[in-house]
C-alpha positions as CSV (number, residue, x, y, z in Angstrom):
1,M,4.4,38.4,-30.5
2,T,5.6,41.5,-29.3
3,D,7.3,42.3,-26.0
4,D,4.7,44.1,-23.8
5,V,2.2,41.0,-25.0
6,I,4.4,38.2,-23.1
7,I,4.7,40.4,-20.3
8,Q,1.2,41.1,-19.7
9,E,0.3,37.3,-20.3
10,A,3.0,36.5,-17.8
11,V,1.4,38.9,-15.4
12,R,-1.9,37.3,-15.4
13,L,0.0,34.1,-14.8
14,V,1.8,35.3,-12.3
15,R,-1.2,37.1,-10.5
16,D,-3.4,34.2,-10.6
17,G,-0.8,31.7,-8.6
18,V,1.3,30.1,-11.5
19,S,5.2,30.6,-11.8
20,V,6.5,31.6,-14.5
21,T,9.9,31.5,-16.6
22,F,10.5,34.7,-18.1
23,P,13.7,35.9,-20.0
24,V,15.7,38.8,-19.2
25,K,17.1,40.6,-21.6
26,G,19.9,43.6,-21.0
27,R,22.6,43.5,-19.0
28,S,20.9,45.5,-16.3
29,M,21.2,43.0,-13.2
30,L,25.0,41.6,-14.2
31,P,26.4,40.1,-12.6
32,F,23.8,38.5,-11.0
33,I,21.8,37.9,-13.7
34,F,22.9,37.6,-17.7
35,G,20.7,39.0,-19.9
36,G,19.8,36.8,-23.4
37,R,21.2,34.2,-21.7
38,E,19.6,33.4,-18.0
39,S,16.1,33.7,-17.2
40,V,14.4,34.4,-14.0
41,I,11.6,32.5,-12.1
42,L,9.0,34.6,-11.2
43,Q,5.7,34.6,-8.6
44,K,3.6,36.5,-7.2
45,P,4.3,39.3,-4.6
46,E,3.9,39.2,-0.6
47,L,5.5,40.5,1.4
48,L,8.1,43.0,-0.2
49,K,11.6,43.3,1.4
50,R,14.4,45.4,0.3
51,G,17.3,43.5,-1.8
52,Q,14.1,41.6,-3.3
53,V,14.5,41.4,-7.5
54,V,11.0,42.3,-8.6
55,L,9.5,43.1,-11.7
56,A,7.7,46.3,-12.3
57,E,5.7,48.5,-14.4
58,I,8.1,52.2,-14.0
59,G,5.8,53.9,-16.4
60,P,3.2,53.1,-18.5
61,N,4.2,49.9,-20.6
62,V,7.7,50.6,-19.2
63,Y,8.9,47.3,-17.3
64,V,12.2,46.5,-15.2
65,V,13.8,43.9,-13.7
66,H,15.5,45.4,-10.9
67,R,16.3,44.9,-7.1
68,I,14.5,47.1,-4.5
69,I,16.5,49.1,-2.6
70,K,14.3,51.3,-0.6
71,I,10.9,51.5,0.6
72,E,8.7,53.5,1.9
73,P,4.9,53.5,2.3
74,H,4.0,54.9,-1.0
75,R,7.1,54.7,-3.1
76,I,9.3,51.9,-3.8
77,T,13.1,52.4,-4.9
78,L,14.7,50.2,-7.3
79,M,18.1,49.8,-8.8
80,G,19.9,47.0,-11.2
81,D,22.8,45.7,-10.2
82,G,24.4,46.6,-13.3
83,N,23.9,50.2,-13.2
84,I,26.5,52.8,-11.7
85,R,23.9,55.4,-10.4
86,G,20.4,56.0,-10.8
87,T,17.4,54.6,-9.6
88,E,13.5,54.1,-10.7
89,S,10.4,54.3,-8.6
90,C,7.2,53.0,-8.7
91,K,3.9,52.6,-6.2
92,P,4.0,49.3,-4.1
93,E,1.0,48.0,-6.6
94,C,3.1,48.6,-9.9
95,V,5.6,45.8,-8.5
96,L,4.0,43.1,-10.7
97,A,6.1,39.8,-9.4
98,V,8.7,38.5,-7.5
99,A,12.0,36.9,-9.0
100,T,12.5,33.9,-7.5
101,H,15.4,31.9,-9.0
102,V,17.9,32.5,-11.7
103,V,17.5,29.8,-14.6
104,D,20.8,29.4,-17.1
105,E,20.5,28.0,-20.4
106,K,21.7,24.8,-18.8
107,G,18.3,24.7,-17.0
108,R,20.6,24.9,-13.9
109,R,18.1,27.2,-10.7
110,R,20.1,29.4,-8.7
111,E,17.9,30.8,-5.8
112,L,18.0,34.6,-5.6
113,G,16.9,34.8,-1.5
114,S,19.0,32.8,-0.4
115,R,20.6,34.2,2.5
116,T,24.7,33.8,0.8
117,R,23.0,35.7,-2.4
118,M,21.4,38.4,-0.5
119,A,24.7,39.2,2.0
120,K,26.3,39.1,-2.2
121,A,23.6,42.0,-3.5
122,R,24.5,43.9,0.0
123,I,27.9,43.9,-0.5
124,W,27.4,44.6,-4.1
125,Y,25.1,47.6,-3.4
126,L,28.1,48.9,-0.7
127,I,30.8,49.3,-3.8
128,R,29.3,51.0,-6.0
129,P,31.9,53.2,-6.4
130,L,34.1,50.2,-7.3
131,R,31.5,48.5,-10.2
132,R,32.3,51.1,-12.9
133,Y,35.5,49.0,-12.9
134,I,34.2,45.3,-12.1
135,L,31.4,45.2,-14.6
136,A,33.5,47.3,-17.6
137,I,36.0,43.8,-17.4
138,L,32.5,42.1,-17.0
139,R,30.8,43.5,-20.0
140,R,33.8,42.7,-22.0
141,T,33.8,39.4,-21.0
142,V,30.5,39.1,-21.4
143,K,30.2,40.9,-24.9
144,K,33.2,38.2,-26.2
145,Y,31.8,35.0,-24.9
146,A,27.9,36.2,-25.8
147,I,25.9,33.1,-27.1
């Protein structure tokens, strides 16, 4: 089964009101989500808010799980927490799901929308100039201890 088929089926289930546990790949959401080790629980998007982690289609069959950093009437701007710079944008209707929780390999859940997590995400966004150094250390550690 291809990634596109899995994503399309997950989106179909979410649209039907079913919560879906979705594996995350890559390191673009470090330090909040460890791709390859953790999954996110996706739910149907309702009211989109800055700071939410979402599954969005940013181009034809190009999907990302990134954080909303800006909301405009006809455009949502996204950025991965593990990115130093660079953003993606899409139309609001291209936000396919909201990630509500992160699930680690032991099945433990962490709520992404809690006040504490949202505050940490805001601080992380504000220290973008320092991310390069923190992420360099973190990526070496993650690579060293990768499962």
